[in-house]
One Martini backbone bead per residue (centre of mass of N, CA, C, O) as a GRO file, in nm:
protein
  289
    1MET     BB    1   2.512  -2.726  -5.284
    2GLU     BB    2   2.678  -2.484  -5.192
    3TYR     BB    3   2.460  -2.370  -5.009
    4ARG     BB    4   2.460  -2.608  -4.811
    5ARG     BB    5   2.765  -2.606  -4.738
    6TYR     BB    6   2.761  -2.323  -4.618
    7PHE     BB    7   2.562  -2.383  -4.387
    8SER     BB    8   2.725  -2.606  -4.261
    9ALA     BB    9   2.973  -2.433  -4.192
   10LEU     BB   10   2.820  -2.236  -4.014
   11ALA     BB   11   2.716  -2.439  -3.804
   12ILE     BB   12   2.999  -2.667  -3.800
   13GLY     BB   13   3.297  -2.513  -3.888
   14ASN     BB   14   3.499  -2.431  -3.656
   15LEU     BB   15   3.570  -2.126  -3.693
   16GLY     BB   16   3.747  -2.169  -3.975
   17ARG     BB   17   3.892  -2.477  -3.956
   18GLY     BB   18   3.665  -2.555  -4.172
   19GLU     BB   19   3.411  -2.651  -4.399
   20GLY     BB   20   3.271  -2.893  -4.292
   21PHE     BB   21   3.033  -3.110  -4.305
   22PRO     BB   22   2.848  -3.302  -4.459
   23PHE     BB   23   2.523  -3.255  -4.536
   24ALA     BB   24   2.405  -3.537  -4.431
   25ARG     BB   25   2.497  -3.449  -4.112
   26VAL     BB   26   2.275  -3.227  -4.109
   27THR     BB   27   2.052  -3.081  -3.919
   28PRO     BB   28   1.782  -2.883  -3.892
   29SER     BB   29   1.885  -2.722  -3.645
   30GLN     BB   30   2.153  -2.635  -3.779
   31HIS     BB   31   2.017  -2.476  -4.006
   32PHE     BB   32   1.880  -2.275  -3.825
   33VAL     BB   33   2.136  -2.158  -3.698
   34ALA     BB   34   2.264  -2.073  -3.965
   35SER     BB   35   2.045  -1.874  -4.058
   36LEU     BB   36   2.077  -1.679  -3.821
   37ARG     BB   37   2.378  -1.613  -3.873
   38PHE     BB   38   2.335  -1.511  -4.165
   39ALA     BB   39   2.134  -1.273  -4.042
   40GLY     BB   40   2.302  -1.168  -3.773
   41ILE     BB   41   2.233  -1.380  -3.546
   42PRO     BB   42   2.339  -1.466  -3.248
   43VAL     BB   43   2.452  -1.810  -3.184
   44ARG     BB   44   2.461  -2.061  -2.914
   45VAL     BB   45   2.562  -2.380  -2.873
   46LEU     BB   46   2.469  -2.625  -2.630
   47THR     BB   47   2.681  -2.831  -2.527
   48GLY     BB   48   2.788  -3.060  -2.307
   49ALA     BB   49   3.060  -2.918  -2.245
   50VAL     BB   50   2.949  -2.638  -2.185
   51MET     BB   51   2.757  -2.721  -1.954
   52ALA     BB   52   2.973  -2.848  -1.774
   53LYS     BB   53   3.141  -2.594  -1.735
   54ARG     BB   54   2.917  -2.417  -1.614
   55CYS     BB   55   2.849  -2.594  -1.372
   56PHE     BB   56   3.132  -2.587  -1.250
   57ASP     BB   57   3.144  -2.281  -1.209
   58ILE     BB   58   2.904  -2.253  -1.019
   59PHE     BB   59   2.986  -2.452  -0.787
   60PHE     BB   60   3.271  -2.344  -0.732
   61SER     BB   61   3.211  -2.042  -0.683
   62LEU     BB   62   2.997  -2.076  -0.463
   63GLY     BB   63   3.177  -2.231  -0.266
   64LEU     BB   64   3.406  -2.013  -0.242
   65ILE     BB   65   3.227  -1.788  -0.135
   66LEU     BB   66   3.139  -1.926   0.126
   67VAL     BB   67   3.421  -1.988   0.241
   68SER     BB   68   3.544  -1.674   0.187
   69THR     BB   69   3.374  -1.461   0.333
   70PRO     BB   70   3.536  -1.386   0.590
   71LEU     BB   71   3.788  -1.292   0.430
   72MET     BB   72   3.645  -1.070   0.263
   73VAL     BB   73   3.551  -0.903   0.503
   74LEU     BB   74   3.832  -0.846   0.614
   75ILE     BB   75   3.948  -0.708   0.362
   76ALA     BB   76   3.740  -0.483   0.342
   77GLY     BB   77   3.806  -0.355   0.615
   78ILE     BB   78   4.104  -0.284   0.561
   79ILE     BB   79   4.064  -0.106   0.319
   80LYS     BB   80   3.877   0.105   0.454
   81LEU     BB   81   4.092   0.180   0.691
   82THR     BB   82   4.368   0.231   0.486
   83SER     BB   83   4.184   0.341   0.229
   84PRO     BB   84   4.064   0.561   0.031
   85GLY     BB   85   3.768   0.438  -0.094
   86PRO     BB   86   3.679   0.179  -0.247
   87ILE     BB   87   3.685  -0.164  -0.228
   88LEU     BB   88   3.621  -0.191  -0.527
   89TYR     BB   89   3.720  -0.290  -0.850
   90ARG     BB   90   3.545  -0.191  -1.173
   91GLY     BB   91   3.662  -0.284  -1.454
   92VAL     BB   92   3.671  -0.261  -1.790
   93ARG     BB   93   3.599  -0.541  -2.001
   94ILE     BB   94   3.648  -0.789  -2.246
   95GLY     BB   95   3.444  -1.031  -2.360
   96ARG     BB   96   3.245  -1.229  -2.496
   97ASP     BB   97   3.197  -1.112  -2.816
   98GLY     BB   98   3.296  -0.814  -2.719
   99LYS     BB   99   3.175  -0.770  -2.439
  100PRO     BB  100   3.132  -0.561  -2.191
  101PHE     BB  101   3.257  -0.556  -1.848
  102ARG     BB  102   3.271  -0.581  -1.489
  103MET     BB  103   3.552  -0.633  -1.305
  104CYS     BB  104   3.617  -0.782  -0.995
  105LYS     BB  105   3.812  -0.624  -0.732
  106PHE     BB  106   4.028  -0.559  -0.506
  107ARG     BB  107   4.154  -0.278  -0.407
  108SER     BB  108   4.521  -0.189  -0.477
  109MET     BB  109   4.472   0.118  -0.532
  110ILE     BB  110   4.442   0.418  -0.584
  111ILE     BB  111   4.258   0.659  -0.660
  112ASP     BB  112   4.281   0.728  -0.994
  113ALA     BB  113   4.498   0.539  -1.130
  114GLU     BB  114   4.425   0.548  -1.437
  115ARG     BB  115   4.502   0.868  -1.452
  116ARG     BB  116   4.822   0.816  -1.337
  117GLY     BB  117   4.833   0.569  -1.546
  118GLY     BB  118   4.863   0.279  -1.669
  119SER     BB  119   4.752  -0.064  -1.701
  120SER     BB  120   5.038  -0.122  -1.615
  121SER     BB  121   5.215  -0.293  -1.334
  122GLY     BB  122   5.444  -0.287  -1.091
  123ASP     BB  123   5.561  -0.345  -0.774
  124ASP     BB  124   5.681  -0.028  -0.781
  125ASP     BB  125   5.416   0.107  -0.786
  126PRO     BB  126   5.286   0.393  -0.625
  127ARG     BB  127   4.970   0.317  -0.652
  128ILE     BB  128   5.015   0.101  -0.448
  129THR     BB  129   4.909  -0.025  -0.175
  130ARG     BB  130   4.987  -0.185   0.107
  131ILE     BB  131   4.755  -0.399   0.091
  132GLY     BB  132   4.789  -0.448  -0.213
  133ARG     BB  133   5.057  -0.607  -0.202
  134VAL     BB  134   4.943  -0.846  -0.050
  135LEU     BB  135   4.713  -0.926  -0.236
  136ARG     BB  136   4.892  -0.972  -0.486
  137ARG     BB  137   5.085  -1.185  -0.378
  138PHE     BB  138   4.813  -1.388  -0.306
  139LYS     BB  139   4.559  -1.327  -0.501
  140LEU     BB  140   4.315  -1.182  -0.330
  141ASP     BB  141   4.197  -0.971  -0.539
  142GLU     BB  142   4.037  -1.206  -0.710
  143LEU     BB  143   3.785  -1.311  -0.547
  144PRO     BB  144   3.542  -1.134  -0.673
  145GLN     BB  145   3.539  -1.300  -0.951
  146MET     BB  146   3.331  -1.514  -0.862
  147PHE     BB  147   3.087  -1.335  -0.942
  148ASN     BB  148   3.149  -1.338  -1.247
  149VAL     BB  149   3.120  -1.644  -1.271
  150LEU     BB  150   2.832  -1.677  -1.161
  151SER     BB  151   2.703  -1.476  -1.388
  152GLY     BB  152   2.882  -1.545  -1.677
  153GLU     BB  153   3.126  -1.347  -1.754
  154MET     BB  154   3.298  -1.578  -1.639
  155SER     BB  155   3.566  -1.811  -1.584
  156LEU     BB  156   3.786  -2.007  -1.436
  157VAL     BB  157   3.871  -2.082  -1.738
  158GLY     BB  158   4.062  -1.849  -1.926
  159PRO     BB  159   4.118  -1.575  -2.075
  160ARG     BB  160   4.221  -1.285  -1.995
  161PRO     BB  161   4.085  -0.994  -1.954
  162GLN     BB  162   4.071  -0.697  -2.153
  163VAL     BB  163   4.114  -0.407  -2.260
  164ALA     BB  164   4.005  -0.229  -2.527
  165HIS     BB  165   4.282  -0.125  -2.648
  166ASP     BB  166   4.395  -0.415  -2.678
  167VAL     BB  167   4.172  -0.555  -2.850
  168GLU     BB  168   4.206  -0.358  -3.099
  169LYS     BB  169   4.498  -0.517  -3.170
  170TYR     BB  170   4.380  -0.750  -3.288
  171THR     BB  171   4.381  -0.994  -3.483
  172ALA     BB  172   4.196  -1.211  -3.657
  173GLU     BB  173   4.309  -1.452  -3.497
  174GLU     BB  174   4.289  -1.329  -3.199
  175ARG     BB  175   3.969  -1.303  -3.192
  176ALA     BB  176   3.920  -1.602  -3.096
  177ILE     BB  177   3.936  -1.535  -2.787
  178LEU     BB  178   3.626  -1.418  -2.786
  179ALA     BB  179   3.472  -1.712  -2.802
  180VAL     BB  180   3.532  -1.706  -2.494
  181ARG     BB  181   3.537  -1.700  -2.176
  182PRO     BB  182   3.675  -1.541  -1.950
  183GLY     BB  183   3.934  -1.579  -1.699
  184ILE     BB  184   4.140  -1.642  -1.418
  185THR     BB  185   4.279  -1.889  -1.572
  186ASP     BB  186   4.575  -2.008  -1.756
  187TRP     BB  187   4.854  -2.067  -1.923
  188ALA     BB  188   4.944  -1.768  -1.918
  189THR     BB  189   4.914  -1.726  -1.611
  190ILE     BB  190   5.125  -1.936  -1.528
  191TRP     BB  191   5.360  -1.816  -1.684
  192ASN     BB  192   5.242  -1.514  -1.571
  193SER     BB  193   5.228  -1.506  -1.228
  194ASP     BB  194   5.433  -1.224  -1.200
  195GLU     BB  195   5.397  -0.932  -1.340
  196GLY     BB  196   5.508  -0.725  -1.135
  197ALA     BB  197   5.802  -0.835  -1.138
  198VAL     BB  198   5.854  -0.797  -1.446
  199LEU     BB  199   5.779  -0.472  -1.446
  200ALA     BB  200   5.989  -0.402  -1.263
  201GLY     BB  201   6.175  -0.107  -1.353
  202ALA     BB  202   6.013   0.010  -1.573
  203ALA     BB  203   5.977   0.296  -1.753
  204ASP     BB  204   5.749   0.129  -1.941
  205PRO     BB  205   5.512  -0.094  -1.868
  206ASP     BB  206   5.344  -0.107  -2.131
  207GLN     BB  207   5.584  -0.170  -2.320
  208ALA     BB  208   5.689  -0.417  -2.171
  209TYR     BB  209   5.437  -0.585  -2.213
  210ILE     BB  210   5.434  -0.587  -2.525
  211GLU     BB  211   5.730  -0.719  -2.552
  212LEU     BB  212   5.740  -0.952  -2.316
  213ILE     BB  213   5.428  -1.074  -2.298
  214ARG     BB  214   5.202  -1.063  -2.522
  215PRO     BB  215   5.282  -1.274  -2.743
  216THR     BB  216   5.277  -1.533  -2.561
  217LYS     BB  217   5.000  -1.491  -2.438
  218LEU     BB  218   4.835  -1.515  -2.706
  219ARG     BB  219   4.930  -1.795  -2.785
  220LEU     BB  220   4.818  -1.943  -2.536
  221GLN     BB  221   4.523  -1.855  -2.570
  222LEU     BB  222   4.482  -1.990  -2.845
  223GLU     BB  223   4.543  -2.278  -2.753
  224TYR     BB  224   4.310  -2.295  -2.562
  225VAL     BB  225   4.078  -2.255  -2.761
  226ARG     BB  226   4.157  -2.505  -2.945
  227GLN     BB  227   4.177  -2.712  -2.661
  228ALA     BB  228   3.918  -2.700  -2.518
  229SER     BB  229   3.839  -2.854  -2.197
  230LEU     BB  230   3.767  -3.000  -1.906
  231ALA     BB  231   4.045  -3.135  -1.870
  232THR     BB  232   4.209  -2.877  -1.912
  233ASP     BB  233   4.087  -2.716  -1.680
  234LEU     BB  234   4.175  -2.908  -1.450
  235ALA     BB  235   4.478  -2.884  -1.510
  236ILE     BB  236   4.502  -2.578  -1.471
  237LEU     BB  237   4.407  -2.568  -1.181
  238ALA     BB  238   4.629  -2.750  -1.067
  239HIS     BB  239   4.873  -2.581  -1.170
  240THR     BB  240   4.794  -2.318  -1.018
  241LEU     BB  241   4.823  -2.425  -0.730
  242ILE     BB  242   5.117  -2.511  -0.753
  243ARG     BB  243   5.229  -2.228  -0.833
  244LEU     BB  244   5.149  -2.085  -0.566
  245VAL     BB  245   5.354  -2.261  -0.397
  246PHE     BB  246   5.556  -2.311  -0.659
  247ARG     BB  247   5.703  -2.051  -0.828
  248SER     BB  248   5.932  -2.223  -1.001
  249TRP     BB  249   5.720  -2.388  -1.129
  250ILE     BB  250   5.674  -2.572  -1.449
  251PRO     BB  251   5.491  -2.689  -1.671
  252ALA     BB  252   5.541  -2.900  -1.935
  253ALA     BB  253   5.350  -2.751  -2.145
  254ILE     BB  254   5.543  -2.454  -2.096
  255ARG     BB  255   5.867  -2.498  -2.128
  256GLY     BB  256   5.892  -2.354  -2.426
  257CYS     BB  257   5.885  -2.092  -2.296
  258PRO     BB  258   5.984  -1.798  -2.218
  259GLN     BB  259   6.167  -1.653  -1.982
  260LEU     BB  260   6.106  -1.443  -1.718
  261ARG     BB  261   6.208  -1.106  -1.654
  262SER     BB  262   6.293  -0.830  -1.541
  263ALA     BB  263   6.274  -0.526  -1.703
  264GLY     BB  264   6.519  -0.394  -1.538
  265CYS     BB  265   6.732  -0.631  -1.662
  266GLN     BB  266   6.716  -0.523  -1.936
  267SER     BB  267   6.923  -0.400  -2.188
  268ASN     BB  268   6.704  -0.431  -2.421
  269SER     BB  269   6.427  -0.457  -2.626
  270SER     BB  270   6.512  -0.707  -2.794
  271SER     BB  271   6.542  -0.897  -2.531
  272MET     BB  272   6.214  -0.876  -2.471
  273ARG     BB  273   6.125  -1.056  -2.687
  274ALA     BB  274   5.910  -1.287  -2.760
  275THR     BB  275   5.890  -1.605  -2.852
  276GLN     BB  276   5.815  -1.881  -2.981
  277VAL     BB  277   5.583  -2.127  -2.906
  278ASN     BB  278   5.633  -2.461  -2.771
  279PHE     BB  279   5.347  -2.626  -2.783
  280ARG     BB  280   5.171  -2.863  -2.667
  281GLN     BB  281   4.907  -3.057  -2.790
  282GLU     BB  282   4.868  -3.191  -2.473
  283PRO     BB  283   4.837  -3.017  -2.193
  284CYS     BB  284   4.656  -3.219  -2.010
  285ASP     BB  285   4.921  -3.426  -1.985
  286ALA     BB  286   5.065  -3.276  -1.787
  287GLN     BB  287   5.330  -3.315  -1.550
  288PRO     BB  288   5.465  -3.279  -1.265
  289ALA     BB  289   5.804  -3.247  -1.158
   0.00000   0.00000   0.00000
């Protein structure tokens, strides 16, 4: 009986959040999935919600690519004419299940920027090009990520993908973030919508990111993973659009989070540490103020 309950937990045990359902409710197909997982073969069950999310990603990203093609062509031309180097930045990020992929963005920094500084950058970073500052200001550098969404490497909504050295620091609990596709926006992205301004003036942007942004960001990403649904995704997309227009507006769902200030205005590192997030249990019900 314990053997059966173990396989039941493997099949539908909610990734460690519970023991699993009673054996009587487990179908033969779920036992088959569990046996494959037990043998070390990764298997992902396509539920209706997962398929709906993927279909939404495909249609939305394809539509936005078609609509924004003239703008992307214009941006590509300006980058090519004003800054030596490639048009796109294709940085390696860690995706779902810990698999690396190349995330596409319009290049907003000088070539070899990664060799000349850390992975975090403030608005005053000298590596940012003139056109790059405009692209970052209006989030236009993110447009090529629609191709990552279309290919299935990313989703419209999900935790932002991180570089390998940051993922290596994840705790066992935080590694649950890798159970979903990384996305372009999520609750953490809305909370930290202008990271460049926050890190501006910091003597060490990477350290400022670790102390000021990372703790709350990870907590919000974990909350998204635990409460992910298509309704939550639609709410996050709506809140993201509102946030782009009204930069001082904060969704009710994340108003318990610490307010971010420029790292250059912090008096000492202890005042930069993010505090515990008081996250609402039903963020999809948040209403604009």
